[in-house]
C-alpha positions as CSV (number, residue, x, y, z in Angstrom):
1,X,-3.3,22.0,5.0
2,X,-0.6,20.5,3.2
3,X,3.5,20.5,3.4
4,X,3.6,22.3,-0.5
5,X,0.8,24.9,0.8
6,X,1.9,26.1,3.7
7,X,5.6,26.3,1.6
8,X,4.5,28.1,-0.9
9,X,2.0,30.9,1.3
10,X,5.8,31.6,3.4
11,X,6.7,32.4,-0.1
12,X,4.3,34.0,-0.8
13,X,5.0,36.3,1.9
14,X,8.7,36.4,1.9
15,X,8.1,38.3,-1.8
16,X,5.7,40.6,0.7
17,X,7.7,41.7,2.5
18,X,10.2,42.3,0.6
19,X,7.9,45.3,-1.4
20,X,7.2,46.6,2.6
21,X,10.1,46.8,3.7
22,X,11.8,49.1,0.6
23,X,13.3,45.6,-0.8
24,X,11.9,45.7,-4.0
25,X,12.0,49.0,-5.4
26,X,10.0,49.8,-9.1
27,X,12.5,53.3,-11.7
28,X,10.1,55.8,-12.8
29,X,11.6,57.2,-15.6
30,X,12.7,60.8,-13.4
31,X,15.5,59.8,-11.2
32,X,17.0,56.9,-14.7
33,X,16.5,60.9,-16.3
34,X,18.4,61.8,-12.6
35,X,20.9,59.9,-13.1
36,X,22.0,60.3,-16.3
37,X,22.4,63.7,-15.6
38,X,24.1,63.1,-12.9
39,X,26.7,61.3,-14.8
40,X,27.0,63.4,-17.7
41,X,25.1,61.0,-20.2
42,X,22.2,64.2,-20.3
43,X,21.7,67.1,-20.4
44,X,19.3,69.2,-18.3
45,X,17.7,71.0,-20.8
46,X,17.1,69.9,-24.3
47,X,18.8,72.1,-26.5
48,X,19.8,72.7,-30.4
49,X,22.4,70.9,-32.4
50,X,24.5,72.8,-33.6
51,X,25.1,71.1,-36.9
52,X,21.2,70.0,-37.7
53,X,19.4,72.5,-35.7
54,X,18.0,69.3,-33.8
55,X,17.0,69.5,-30.5
56,X,18.1,66.6,-28.6
57,X,19.9,66.1,-24.9
58,X,21.6,63.5,-25.5
59,X,26.1,64.1,-26.3
60,X,25.7,62.4,-30.0
61,X,23.4,63.7,-32.5
62,X,21.1,61.1,-34.1
63,X,20.7,62.7,-36.5
64,X,24.0,64.4,-38.0
65,X,26.6,63.0,-35.3
66,X,27.5,65.7,-33.8
67,X,29.1,65.2,-30.3
68,X,28.7,67.7,-27.8
69,X,30.9,68.0,-24.5
70,X,28.0,68.7,-21.9
71,X,29.5,70.5,-18.9
72,X,30.5,73.9,-21.2
73,X,28.1,73.2,-24.5
74,X,30.7,73.0,-26.5
75,X,31.3,70.7,-29.9
76,X,34.1,68.8,-29.8
77,X,33.2,66.4,-33.2
78,X,31.1,68.6,-36.4
79,X,28.8,66.5,-37.3
80,X,27.2,65.6,-41.8
81,X,26.2,69.1,-42.4
82,X,24.5,66.7,-45.7
83,X,22.7,64.8,-42.6
84,X,19.6,67.6,-42.1
């Protein structure tokens, strides 16, 4: 086995050992959603927009632009009613 092959094998073993001991971690959508909920970026449950009626989780409605306070679930900025 040449020196280059041994170096490649050593690098490969290092990469594999990172996977085995958990230094490399895959993110799944459930973890990301839980982090966004904890940060207050999205609501835990989908809700209907009070202005246009679109179901959403986000603070800002993509259809009419209304902005909700997700802690109190009250509309802080009224959206465009013609964008239904």
